[in-house]
N, CA, C and O atoms as a GROMACS GRO file, in nm:
protein
  516
    1MET      N    1  -0.610   4.911   0.538
    1MET     CA    2  -0.563   4.860   0.665
    1MET      C    3  -0.653   4.744   0.708
    1MET      O    4  -0.775   4.752   0.698
    2THR      N    5  -0.592   4.638   0.756
    2THR     CA    6  -0.668   4.520   0.798
    2THR      C    7  -0.720   4.538   0.941
    2THR      O    8  -0.677   4.628   1.013
    3ILE      N    9  -0.811   4.452   0.979
    3ILE     CA   10  -0.864   4.453   1.116
    3ILE      C   11  -0.751   4.425   1.215
    3ILE      O   12  -0.745   4.488   1.320
    4ALA      N   13  -0.662   4.332   1.181
    4ALA     CA   14  -0.549   4.300   1.270
    4ALA      C   15  -0.461   4.423   1.292
    4ALA      O   16  -0.414   4.446   1.404
    5GLU      N   17  -0.439   4.501   1.187
    5GLU     CA   18  -0.360   4.623   1.201
    5GLU      C   19  -0.432   4.727   1.286
    5GLU      O   20  -0.370   4.798   1.365
    6GLU      N   21  -0.564   4.737   1.269
    6GLU     CA   22  -0.643   4.829   1.351
    6GLU      C   23  -0.634   4.790   1.499
    6GLU      O   24  -0.618   4.876   1.586
    7HIS      N   25  -0.645   4.661   1.526
    7HIS     CA   26  -0.632   4.614   1.665
    7HIS      C   27  -0.494   4.648   1.720
    7HIS      O   28  -0.481   4.694   1.833
    8ALA      N   29  -0.391   4.624   1.640
    8ALA     CA   30  -0.255   4.653   1.684
    8ALA      C   31  -0.236   4.802   1.712
    8ALA      O   32  -0.173   4.839   1.811
    9ARG      N   33  -0.290   4.887   1.625
    9ARG     CA   34  -0.280   5.032   1.646
    9ARG      C   35  -0.352   5.073   1.775
    9ARG      O   36  -0.300   5.153   1.853
   10TYR      N   37  -0.471   5.019   1.795
   10TYR     CA   38  -0.548   5.050   1.916
   10TYR      C   39  -0.469   5.008   2.041
   10TYR      O   40  -0.454   5.086   2.135
   11LEU      N   41  -0.418   4.886   2.040
   11LEU     CA   42  -0.345   4.836   2.157
   11LEU      C   43  -0.216   4.913   2.180
   11LEU      O   44  -0.180   4.939   2.295
   12ARG      N   45  -0.148   4.950   2.074
   12ARG     CA   46  -0.025   5.029   2.087
   12ARG      C   47  -0.056   5.165   2.148
   12ARG      O   48   0.015   5.211   2.238
   13ALA      N   49  -0.161   5.230   2.100
   13ALA     CA   50  -0.200   5.360   2.154
   13ALA      C   51  -0.238   5.347   2.302
   13ALA      O   52  -0.204   5.433   2.383
   14LEU      N   53  -0.307   5.242   2.335
   14LEU     CA   54  -0.346   5.218   2.474
   14LEU      C   55  -0.222   5.201   2.562
   14LEU      O   56  -0.215   5.256   2.672
   15VAL      N   57  -0.124   5.124   2.515
   15VAL     CA   58   0.000   5.103   2.590
   15VAL      C   59   0.071   5.237   2.611
   15VAL      O   60   0.115   5.268   2.722
   16GLU      N   61   0.082   5.314   2.505
   16GLU     CA   62   0.155   5.440   2.515
   16GLU      C   63   0.085   5.541   2.606
   16GLU      O   64   0.151   5.628   2.664
   17ALA      N   65  -0.047   5.531   2.618
   17ALA     CA   66  -0.122   5.623   2.702
   17ALA      C   67  -0.131   5.578   2.848
   17ALA      O   68  -0.178   5.653   2.934
   18THR      N   69  -0.087   5.457   2.876
   18THR     CA   70  -0.096   5.400   3.011
   18THR      C   71   0.036   5.423   3.084
   18THR      O   72   0.142   5.408   3.025
   19PRO      N   73   0.030   5.459   3.213
   19PRO     CA   74   0.154   5.473   3.290
   19PRO      C   75   0.236   5.343   3.285
   19PRO      O   76   0.181   5.233   3.284
   20VAL      N   77   0.367   5.359   3.282
   20VAL     CA   78   0.459   5.246   3.262
   20VAL      C   79   0.429   5.130   3.357
   20VAL      O   80   0.427   5.015   3.313
   21GLY      N   81   0.407   5.155   3.482
   21GLY     CA   82   0.385   5.048   3.580
   21GLY      C   83   0.259   4.968   3.560
   21GLY      O   84   0.247   4.857   3.613
   22ASN      N   85   0.164   5.022   3.485
   22ASN     CA   86   0.035   4.954   3.464
   22ASN      C   87   0.018   4.898   3.324
   22ASN      O   88  -0.085   4.839   3.292
   23ARG      N   89   0.119   4.915   3.239
   23ARG     CA   90   0.104   4.879   3.098
   23ARG      C   91   0.076   4.732   3.074
   23ARG      O   92  -0.014   4.699   2.997
   24ALA      N   93   0.148   4.644   3.138
   24ALA     CA   94   0.130   4.500   3.112
   24ALA      C   95  -0.011   4.456   3.148
   24ALA      O   96  -0.078   4.389   3.070
   25ALA      N   97  -0.057   4.494   3.266
   25ALA     CA   98  -0.191   4.454   3.310
   25ALA      C   99  -0.298   4.512   3.219
   25ALA      O  100  -0.395   4.444   3.185
   26ARG      N  101  -0.283   4.638   3.180
   26ARG     CA  102  -0.382   4.702   3.094
   26ARG      C  103  -0.383   4.640   2.955
   26ARG      O  104  -0.490   4.624   2.895
   27LEU      N  105  -0.266   4.606   2.903
   27LEU     CA  106  -0.259   4.544   2.771
   27LEU      C  107  -0.326   4.406   2.771
   27LEU      O  108  -0.403   4.376   2.681
   28VAL      N  109  -0.297   4.325   2.871
   28VAL     CA  110  -0.360   4.192   2.879
   28VAL      C  111  -0.511   4.207   2.894
   28VAL      O  112  -0.588   4.134   2.830
   29GLU      N  113  -0.554   4.300   2.978
   29GLU     CA  114  -0.696   4.323   2.998
   29GLU      C  115  -0.763   4.365   2.866
   29GLU      O  116  -0.869   4.313   2.831
   30ALA      N  117  -0.701   4.457   2.793
   30ALA     CA  118  -0.757   4.503   2.666
   30ALA      C  119  -0.760   4.391   2.563
   30ALA      O  120  -0.856   4.380   2.486
   31MET      N  121  -0.656   4.309   2.559
   31MET     CA  122  -0.654   4.198   2.464
   31MET      C  123  -0.764   4.098   2.496
   31MET      O  124  -0.828   4.044   2.405
   32ARG      N  125  -0.786   4.072   2.624
   32ARG     CA  126  -0.895   3.981   2.663
   32ARG      C  127  -1.030   4.040   2.622
   32ARG      O  128  -1.115   3.969   2.569
   33GLU      N  129  -1.048   4.170   2.646
   33GLU     CA  130  -1.174   4.236   2.610
   33GLU      C  131  -1.198   4.232   2.460
   33GLU      O  132  -1.308   4.200   2.416
   34LEU      N  133  -1.096   4.263   2.382
   34LEU     CA  134  -1.110   4.258   2.236
   34LEU      C  135  -1.144   4.117   2.190
   34LEU      O  136  -1.232   4.097   2.106
   35ARG      N  137  -1.075   4.022   2.245
   35ARG     CA  138  -1.096   3.883   2.205
   35ARG      C  139  -1.239   3.837   2.237
   35ARG      O  140  -1.300   3.763   2.159
   36ALA      N  141  -1.291   3.882   2.351
   36ALA     CA  142  -1.427   3.843   2.391
   36ALA      C  143  -1.534   3.915   2.309
   36ALA      O  144  -1.642   3.860   2.288
   37SER      N  145  -1.506   4.036   2.264
   37SER     CA  146  -1.610   4.115   2.199
   37SER      C  147  -1.604   4.115   2.047
   37SER      O  148  -1.700   4.156   1.982
   38GLN      N  149  -1.496   4.072   1.989
   38GLN     CA  150  -1.478   4.078   1.844
   38GLN      C  151  -1.459   3.937   1.788
   38GLN      O  152  -1.366   3.867   1.828
   39TRP      N  153  -1.542   3.897   1.700
   39TRP     CA  154  -1.531   3.762   1.644
   39TRP      C  155  -1.401   3.744   1.567
   39TRP      O  156  -1.353   3.632   1.555
   40ASP      N  157  -1.344   3.852   1.515
   40ASP     CA  158  -1.223   3.841   1.435
   40ASP      C  159  -1.096   3.878   1.512
   40ASP      O  160  -0.993   3.907   1.452
   41ALA      N  161  -1.104   3.878   1.645
   41ALA     CA  162  -0.989   3.917   1.726
   41ALA      C  163  -0.916   3.797   1.787
   41ALA      O  164  -0.832   3.814   1.875
   42SER      N  165  -0.947   3.678   1.740
   42SER     CA  166  -0.887   3.560   1.801
   42SER      C  167  -0.737   3.550   1.774
   42SER      O  168  -0.666   3.481   1.846
   43GLU      N  169  -0.690   3.619   1.673
   43GLU     CA  170  -0.548   3.613   1.638
   43GLU      C  171  -0.472   3.738   1.683
   43GLU      O  172  -0.375   3.778   1.618
   44LEU      N  173  -0.514   3.799   1.791
   44LEU     CA  174  -0.443   3.916   1.843
   44LEU      C  175  -0.298   3.879   1.869
   44LEU      O  176  -0.268   3.770   1.918
   45SER      N  177  -0.209   3.970   1.834
   45SER     CA  178  -0.067   3.942   1.844
   45SER      C  179   0.006   4.049   1.924
   45SER      O  180  -0.012   4.169   1.900
   46LEU      N  181   0.087   4.006   2.018
   46LEU     CA  182   0.173   4.101   2.089
   46LEU      C  183   0.276   4.160   1.993
   46LEU      O  184   0.310   4.278   2.001
   47ARG      N  185   0.323   4.078   1.905
   47ARG     CA  186   0.422   4.124   1.807
   47ARG      C  187   0.368   4.243   1.727
   47ARG      O  188   0.441   4.338   1.699
   48GLY      N  189   0.241   4.236   1.690
   48GLY     CA  190   0.180   4.344   1.616
   48GLY      C  191   0.182   4.476   1.692
   48GLY      O  192   0.200   4.582   1.632
   49VAL      N  193   0.165   4.469   1.823
   49VAL     CA  194   0.167   4.590   1.906
   49VAL      C  195   0.303   4.657   1.899
   49VAL      O  196   0.312   4.780   1.898
   50PHE      N  197   0.409   4.578   1.894
   50PHE     CA  198   0.544   4.633   1.890
   50PHE      C  199   0.588   4.674   1.750
   50PHE      O  200   0.674   4.760   1.735
   51GLU      N  201   0.530   4.612   1.648
   51GLU     CA  202   0.576   4.635   1.511
   51GLU      C  203   0.484   4.722   1.427
   51GLU      O  204   0.516   4.751   1.311
   52ILE      N  205   0.370   4.766   1.480
   52ILE     CA  206   0.275   4.844   1.400
   52ILE      C  207   0.332   4.979   1.361
   52ILE      O  208   0.287   5.040   1.264
   53THR      N  209   0.430   5.028   1.436
   53THR     CA  210   0.496   5.153   1.404
   53THR      C  211   0.647   5.135   1.422
   53THR      O  212   0.692   5.052   1.500
   54SER      N  213   0.723   5.213   1.349
   54SER     CA  214   0.868   5.201   1.361
   54SER      C  215   0.922   5.274   1.485
   54SER      O  216   1.039   5.260   1.519
   55ALA      N  217   0.836   5.351   1.550
   55ALA     CA  218   0.880   5.424   1.670
   55ALA      C  219   0.910   5.326   1.783
   55ALA      O  220   0.834   5.232   1.808
   56ALA      N  221   1.020   5.350   1.852
   56ALA     CA  222   1.056   5.265   1.964
   56ALA      C  223   0.957   5.285   2.079
   56ALA      O  224   0.909   5.396   2.102
   57LEU      N  225   0.928   5.179   2.149
   57LEU     CA  226   0.838   5.185   2.263
   57LEU      C  227   0.922   5.202   2.389
   57LEU      O  228   1.007   5.119   2.419
   58ALA      N  229   0.898   5.310   2.461
   58ALA     CA  230   0.972   5.334   2.586
   58ALA      C  231   0.943   5.222   2.685
   58ALA      O  232   0.830   5.176   2.698
   59GLU      N  233   1.046   5.179   2.754
   59GLU     CA  234   1.032   5.074   2.857
   59GLU      C  235   0.982   4.942   2.798
   59GLU      O  236   0.906   4.871   2.863
   60ARG      N  237   1.025   4.910   2.677
   60ARG     CA  238   0.982   4.787   2.609
   60ARG      C  239   1.013   4.663   2.691
   60ARG      O  240   0.927   4.576   2.707
   61GLU      N  241   1.136   4.654   2.743
   61GLU     CA  242   1.176   4.535   2.818
   61GLU      C  243   1.094   4.520   2.946
   61GLU      O  244   1.056   4.409   2.983
   62ALA      N  245   1.068   4.631   3.014
   62ALA     CA  246   0.987   4.626   3.137
   62ALA      C  247   0.845   4.578   3.105
   62ALA      O  248   0.787   4.500   3.181
   63LEU      N  249   0.791   4.625   2.993
   63LEU     CA  250   0.658   4.581   2.952
   63LEU      C  251   0.658   4.431   2.924
   63LEU      O  252   0.569   4.359   2.970
   64LEU      N  253   0.756   4.384   2.851
   64LEU     CA  254   0.762   4.240   2.819
   64LEU      C  255   0.782   4.157   2.945
   64LEU      O  256   0.721   4.051   2.958
   65ASP      N  257   0.865   4.204   3.038
   65ASP     CA  258   0.883   4.131   3.164
   65ASP      C  259   0.752   4.124   3.242
   65ASP      O  260   0.718   4.019   3.298
   66GLY      N  261   0.678   4.234   3.244
   66GLY     CA  262   0.548   4.235   3.311
   66GLY      C  263   0.448   4.143   3.244
   66GLY      O  264   0.372   4.074   3.311
   67LEU      N  265   0.449   4.142   3.112
   67LEU     CA  266   0.360   4.052   3.038
   67LEU      C  267   0.393   3.906   3.067
   67LEU      O  268   0.303   3.825   3.089
   68ILE      N  269   0.520   3.874   3.068
   68ILE     CA  270   0.561   3.736   3.095
   68ILE      C  271   0.513   3.694   3.233
   68ILE      O  272   0.459   3.584   3.251
   69GLN      N  273   0.532   3.780   3.330
   69GLN     CA  274   0.489   3.748   3.466
   69GLN      C  275   0.338   3.728   3.474
   69GLN      O  276   0.292   3.630   3.533
   70LEU      N  277   0.262   3.818   3.414
   70LEU     CA  278   0.116   3.806   3.416
   70LEU      C  279   0.066   3.685   3.339
   70LEU      O  280  -0.022   3.613   3.386
   71LEU      N  281   0.122   3.663   3.222
   71LEU     CA  282   0.073   3.555   3.136
   71LEU      C  283   0.111   3.417   3.189
   71LEU      O  284   0.045   3.319   3.156
   72ARG      N  285   0.214   3.410   3.268
   72ARG     CA  286   0.249   3.281   3.331
   72ARG      C  287   0.140   3.236   3.427
   72ARG      O  288   0.125   3.117   3.454
   73GLU      N  289   0.064   3.331   3.477
   73GLU     CA  290  -0.046   3.299   3.569
   73GLU      C  291  -0.174   3.264   3.495
   73GLU      O  292  -0.266   3.210   3.555
   74GLY      N  293  -0.180   3.294   3.366
   74GLY     CA  294  -0.300   3.272   3.287
   74GLY      C  295  -0.330   3.125   3.265
   74GLY      O  296  -0.240   3.040   3.269
   75THR      N  297  -0.456   3.097   3.243
   75THR     CA  298  -0.499   2.958   3.222
   75THR      C  299  -0.560   2.934   3.085
   75THR      O  300  -0.583   2.819   3.047
   76GLU      N  301  -0.588   3.040   3.010
   76GLU     CA  302  -0.648   3.024   2.878
   76GLU      C  303  -0.542   2.988   2.775
   76GLU      O  304  -0.427   3.030   2.786
   77GLY      N  305  -0.582   2.910   2.676
   77GLY     CA  306  -0.490   2.870   2.571
   77GLY      C  307  -0.430   2.986   2.495
   77GLY      O  308  -0.312   2.984   2.459
   78VAL      N  309  -0.511   3.090   2.469
   78VAL     CA  310  -0.461   3.204   2.395
   78VAL      C  311  -0.355   3.278   2.477
   78VAL      O  312  -0.261   3.334   2.420
   79GLU      N  313  -0.368   3.279   2.608
   79GLU     CA  314  -0.268   3.343   2.692
   79GLU      C  315  -0.137   3.267   2.686
   79GLU      O  316  -0.030   3.325   2.702
   80ASP      N  317  -0.145   3.139   2.664
   80ASP     CA  318  -0.026   3.058   2.642
   80ASP      C  319   0.048   3.105   2.517
   80ASP      O  320   0.170   3.118   2.517
   81ARG      N  321  -0.028   3.131   2.412
   81ARG     CA  322   0.031   3.180   2.288
   81ARG      C  323   0.093   3.318   2.309
   81ARG      O  324   0.202   3.346   2.260
   82TRP      N  325   0.023   3.403   2.382
   82TRP     CA  326   0.076   3.537   2.410
   82TRP      C  327   0.203   3.527   2.496
   82TRP      O  328   0.296   3.606   2.477
   83LEU      N  329   0.206   3.432   2.588
   83LEU     CA  330   0.326   3.412   2.670
   83LEU      C  331   0.444   3.370   2.582
   83LEU      O  332   0.554   3.423   2.598
   84ARG      N  333   0.421   3.277   2.492
   84ARG     CA  334   0.529   3.236   2.402
   84ARG      C  335   0.577   3.353   2.317
   84ARG      O  336   0.696   3.369   2.292
   85GLU      N  337   0.483   3.435   2.272
   85GLU     CA  338   0.519   3.554   2.193
   85GLU      C  339   0.603   3.650   2.276
   85GLU      O  340   0.705   3.701   2.228
   86ALA      N  341   0.562   3.676   2.399
   86ALA     CA  342   0.635   3.768   2.487
   86ALA      C  343   0.775   3.715   2.516
   86ALA      O  344   0.871   3.791   2.516
   87MET      N  345   0.787   3.585   2.540
   87MET     CA  346   0.919   3.525   2.566
   87MET      C  347   1.008   3.540   2.443
   87MET      O  348   1.126   3.570   2.455
   88ARG      N  349   0.952   3.518   2.327
   88ARG     CA  350   1.032   3.529   2.204
   88ARG      C  351   1.076   3.674   2.181
   88ARG      O  352   1.191   3.699   2.145
   89LEU      N  353   0.986   3.768   2.201
   89LEU     CA  354   1.020   3.909   2.182
   89LEU      C  355   1.125   3.956   2.284
   89LEU      O  356   1.211   4.037   2.251
   90ARG      N  357   1.117   3.904   2.405
   90ARG     CA  358   1.207   3.950   2.512
   90ARG      C  359   1.341   3.877   2.510
   90ARG      O  360   1.446   3.939   2.526
   91ARG      N  361   1.337   3.744   2.491
   91ARG     CA  362   1.460   3.664   2.507
   91ARG      C  363   1.496   3.579   2.387
   91ARG      O  364   1.593   3.503   2.392
   92GLY      N  365   1.420   3.589   2.279
   92GLY     CA  366   1.451   3.513   2.158
   92GLY      C  367   1.432   3.364   2.177
   92GLY      O  368   1.356   3.320   2.263
   93ALA      N  369   1.501   3.288   2.095
   93ALA     CA  370   1.488   3.141   2.098
   93ALA      C  371   1.529   3.084   2.233
   93ALA      O  372   1.469   2.987   2.279
   94GLU      N  373   1.628   3.143   2.295
   94GLU     CA  374   1.672   3.093   2.426
   94GLU      C  375   1.561   3.107   2.530
   94GLU      O  376   1.547   3.022   2.618
   95GLY      N  377   1.484   3.214   2.522
   95GLY     CA  378   1.371   3.231   2.613
   95GLY      C  379   1.264   3.125   2.592
   95GLY      O  380   1.204   3.077   2.688
   96LEU      N  381   1.241   3.089   2.466
   96LEU     CA  382   1.144   2.984   2.437
   96LEU      C  383   1.192   2.849   2.488
   96LEU      O  384   1.113   2.770   2.540
   97VAL      N  385   1.320   2.823   2.474
   97VAL     CA  386   1.377   2.698   2.527
   97VAL      C  387   1.363   2.696   2.679
   97VAL      O  388   1.326   2.594   2.737
   98GLU      N  389   1.393   2.808   2.743
   98GLU     CA  390   1.380   2.820   2.888
   98GLU      C  391   1.235   2.793   2.931
   98GLU      O  392   1.212   2.720   3.027
   99LEU      N  393   1.140   2.852   2.860
   99LEU     CA  394   0.998   2.831   2.891
   99LEU      C  395   0.961   2.684   2.878
   99LEU      O  396   0.892   2.629   2.964
  100ALA      N  397   1.005   2.620   2.772
  100ALA     CA  398   0.974   2.479   2.750
  100ALA      C  399   1.031   2.394   2.862
  100ALA      O  400   0.965   2.302   2.912
  101ARG      N  401   1.153   2.423   2.902
  101ARG     CA  402   1.215   2.343   3.009
  101ARG      C  403   1.147   2.365   3.144
  101ARG      O  404   1.127   2.270   3.220
  102GLN      N  405   1.110   2.489   3.173
  102GLN     CA  406   1.053   2.520   3.303
  102GLN      C  407   0.905   2.483   3.313
  102GLN      O  408   0.860   2.437   3.417
  103GLU      N  409   0.831   2.502   3.204
  103GLU     CA  410   0.686   2.488   3.213
  103GLU      C  411   0.627   2.396   3.107
  103GLU      O  412   0.505   2.393   3.088
  104GLY      N  413   0.711   2.322   3.039
  104GLY     CA  414   0.664   2.235   2.930
  104GLY      C  415   0.564   2.131   2.972
  104GLY      O  416   0.478   2.091   2.894
  105GLU      N  417   0.575   2.085   3.096
  105GLU     CA  418   0.480   1.986   3.145
  105GLU      C  419   0.339   2.045   3.153
  105GLU      O  420   0.241   1.976   3.124
  106TRP      N  421   0.329   2.171   3.192
  106TRP     CA  422   0.200   2.237   3.207
  106TRP      C  423   0.158   2.311   3.081
  106TRP      O  424   0.041   2.340   3.060
  107ARG      N  425   0.255   2.341   2.998
  107ARG     CA  426   0.230   2.414   2.873
  107ARG      C  427   0.292   2.335   2.757
  107ARG      O  428   0.398   2.372   2.707
  108PRO      N  429   0.226   2.227   2.715
  108PRO     CA  430   0.287   2.140   2.613
  108PRO      C  431   0.324   2.211   2.484
  108PRO      O  432   0.419   2.172   2.418
  109ARG      N  433   0.250   2.315   2.447
  109ARG     CA  434   0.282   2.386   2.323
  109ARG      C  435   0.411   2.466   2.335
  109ARG      O  436   0.466   2.510   2.234
  110ALA      N  437   0.458   2.486   2.455
  110ALA     CA  438   0.585   2.558   2.474
  110ALA      C  439   0.699   2.484   2.405
  110ALA      O  440   0.797   2.545   2.364
  111TRP      N  441   0.686   2.352   2.392
  111TRP     CA  442   0.791   2.274   2.326
  111TRP      C  443   0.794   2.299   2.176
  111TRP      O  444   0.899   2.286   2.114
  112ASN      N  445   0.681   2.335   2.117
  112ASN     CA  446   0.675   2.357   1.973
  112ASN      C  447   0.736   2.490   1.930
  112ASN      O  448   0.793   2.500   1.822
  113ALA      N  449   0.725   2.591   2.015
  113ALA     CA  450   0.769   2.726   1.977
  113ALA      C  451   0.916   2.732   1.935
  113ALA      O  452   0.946   2.786   1.829
  114PRO      N  453   1.010   2.678   2.015
  114PRO     CA  454   1.149   2.687   1.970
  114PRO      C  455   1.174   2.604   1.844
  114PRO      O  456   1.257   2.642   1.761
  115LEU      N  457   1.105   2.495   1.829
  115LEU     CA  458   1.124   2.410   1.711
  115LEU      C  459   1.076   2.479   1.585
  115LEU      O  460   1.129   2.454   1.476
  116ASN      N  461   0.977   2.566   1.598
  116ASN     CA  462   0.927   2.639   1.481
  116ASN      C  463   1.028   2.741   1.431
  116ASN      O  464   1.025   2.778   1.314
  117LEU      N  465   1.117   2.787   1.517
  117LEU     CA  466   1.217   2.886   1.477
  117LEU      C  467   1.330   2.823   1.398
  117LEU      O  468   1.362   2.867   1.287
  118ASN      N  469   1.390   2.719   1.453
  118ASN     CA  470   1.503   2.653   1.390
  118ASN      C  471   1.506   2.508   1.441
  118ASN      O  472   1.570   2.480   1.541
  119PRO      N  473   1.437   2.418   1.373
  119PRO     CA  474   1.420   2.282   1.423
  119PRO      C  475   1.549   2.210   1.460
  119PRO      O  476   1.555   2.150   1.567
  120VAL      N  477   1.649   2.214   1.378
  120VAL     CA  478   1.772   2.138   1.406
  120VAL      C  479   1.844   2.195   1.526
  120VAL      O  480   1.878   2.121   1.618
  121ARG      N  481   1.870   2.325   1.526
  121ARG     CA  482   1.943   2.388   1.636
  121ARG      C  483   1.869   2.373   1.768
  121ARG      O  484   1.930   2.345   1.871
  122CYS      N  485   1.738   2.392   1.766
  122CYS     CA  486   1.661   2.386   1.890
  122CYS      C  487   1.645   2.244   1.941
  122CYS      O  488   1.637   2.225   2.062
  123GLN      N  489   1.640   2.145   1.856
  123GLN     CA  490   1.634   2.007   1.903
  123GLN      C  491   1.761   1.976   1.981
  123GLN      O  492   1.756   1.912   2.086
  124ILE      N  493   1.873   2.020   1.931
  124ILE     CA  494   2.000   1.998   2.001
  124ILE      C  495   2.000   2.072   2.133
  124ILE      O  496   2.041   2.017   2.236
  125THR      N  497   1.955   2.197   2.133
  125THR     CA  498   1.954   2.278   2.255
  125THR      C  499   1.858   2.220   2.358
  125THR      O  500   1.891   2.213   2.476
  126LEU      N  501   1.739   2.177   2.315
  126LEU     CA  502   1.642   2.123   2.409
  126LEU      C  503   1.688   1.991   2.470
  126LEU      O  504   1.652   1.961   2.584
  127CYS      N  505   1.765   1.916   2.399
  127CYS     CA  506   1.810   1.786   2.448
  127CYS      C  507   1.930   1.793   2.541
  127CYS      O  508   1.962   1.694   2.607
  128LYS      N  509   1.995   1.907   2.548
  128LYS     CA  510   2.110   1.920   2.639
  128LYS      C  511   2.066   1.904   2.783
  128LYS      O  512   1.960   1.951   2.822
  129VAL      N  513   2.149   1.837   2.860
  129VAL     CA  514   2.117   1.816   3.003
  129VAL      C  515   2.181   1.925   3.084
  129VAL      O  516   2.168   1.927   3.206
   0.00000   0.00000   0.00000
C-alpha cells in the first residue's frame, strides 16, 4: 500500500467517524494538517477519499456541497485544486465549466480543469455566451 493510499484510508475513516454536519470542515482541517506535517502529503486527493473503498459513502453529495462551500473561501493554491476536485466529483465537467465562468478571474487554474477532461467539447462549452 502506498503512502497516498494510507492517507486516503485515514481520511475516509475520519469522514465516516465524523457526524454528517461536521464532515466537510473536519476533512478540510485534516487535509491541511496532513499537508503541513507530512512532506509527502502534498498530493492529497479528495478523489482518493471517495475511491479508496468500494463502499458507498453516506451523504456523499452533502459532503461535496459542504467541501465546495468551504473551499471557495480558501486562499491556498492546494485548496484551489481540492475545490476543482470537489466540483468535478459533484457536478462533473459542467461543474468545472461553472466554476471557471464564476470564479475564473480569481482562480485562473479553474479554466484548465474542464479542458483537461475533453479539450474540444469544453472549449465549445466555455465559449458559449
